[in-house]
C-alpha positions in Angstrom: -10.9 38.9 81.2 -14.6 39.1 80.4 -13.9 37.8 76.8 -12.1 34.8 78.2 -15.1 34.1 80.4 -17.3 33.8 77.4 -14.9 31.3 75.8 -14.4 29.3 79.0 -18.1 28.7 79.6 -18.5 31.4 82.2 -20.2 34.0 80.0 -23.9 34.6 80.2 -24.4 35.1 76.5 -22.5 32.2 75.1 -22.9 31.3 71.4 -24.7 27.9 71.0 -25.3 26.4 67.6 -28.1 24.3 69.2 -30.1 27.4 69.9 -29.6 28.8 66.4 -31.9 28.0 63.5 -31.1 27.7 59.8 -33.6 28.0 57.0 -34.0 24.6 55.2 -35.7 24.3 51.9 -37.9 21.3 51.3 -39.1 20.4 47.8 -41.5 17.6 46.7 -42.2 16.8 43.0 -45.9 15.9 43.0 -47.6 17.6 40.1 -50.9 15.7 40.4 -51.2 16.3 44.1 -53.9 18.5 45.7 -52.2 18.9 49.1 -48.6 18.3 50.3 -47.1 18.8 53.8 -43.9 18.1 55.6 -44.2 16.1 58.8 -41.3 15.6 61.1 -39.8 15.5 64.5 -39.5 19.3 64.3 -43.3 19.8 64.1 -44.4 16.8 66.2 -45.4 15.0 63.0 -48.4 17.2 62.5 -49.7 17.5 59.0 -51.2 20.9 59.5 -48.0 22.5 60.9 -46.1 22.8 57.6 -48.3 22.7 54.4 -46.2 23.2 51.3 -47.0 25.7 48.5 -47.6 24.5 44.9 -44.9 25.9 42.5 -45.5 26.7 38.8 -43.4 23.6 37.7 -45.7 21.2 39.6 -43.4 20.9 42.6 -44.2 21.8 46.1 -41.9 23.9 48.3 -41.6 25.3 51.8 -38.8 26.8 53.9 -38.6 25.8 57.6 -36.2 27.1 60.1 -34.6 24.1 61.9 -32.2 23.8 64.8 -28.7 22.2 64.5 -28.7 18.4 64.5 -30.4 15.5 62.7 -34.1 15.6 61.8 -36.5 12.9 60.7 -39.3 13.8 58.3 -41.7 12.6 55.5 -43.9 14.2 52.9 -47.6 13.7 53.2 -48.9 13.7 49.6 -52.7 13.6 49.4 -52.7 11.6 52.7 -50.0 9.2 51.6 -46.6 9.1 53.3 -43.7 9.6 50.8 -40.0 9.5 51.5 -37.8 12.4 50.1 -35.6 11.0 47.3 -33.3 14.0 47.9 -32.9 13.2 51.6 -29.4 12.8 53.1 -30.4 9.4 54.4 -33.1 7.0 55.5 -33.7 6.2 59.2 -36.4 4.6 61.3 -38.8 6.5 63.5 -40.1 5.4 67.0 -42.6 3.1 65.2 -39.9 1.5 63.2 -41.2 3.1 60.0 -38.8 4.3 57.3 -38.4 8.1 57.2 -36.2 10.6 55.5 -33.3 12.2 57.4 -31.3 15.4 57.1 -28.5 17.0 59.1 -28.5 20.7 59.8 -25.2 22.3 60.7 
């Protein structure tokens, strides 16, 4: 009976994908850059929250745990906003600016 309660919504420890995080890899090819960061709705668009690490091939990478759902983001390359050409889509933020979009499931 207790197992049924968990499935019917009555359990205290129900599984919820919204509470789970999944590691998401971000990559930005900017070999001439001095500093690259990911800004997004997941870090309140703060440049200092997710600085990327330079890779030997000239790219920049970071892994960020994100919750299930759609996320908006951009790269900040030496102070200039850059869209991700590998993004799953393009959307508009609250200021009607074009931003990259990804879905985490």
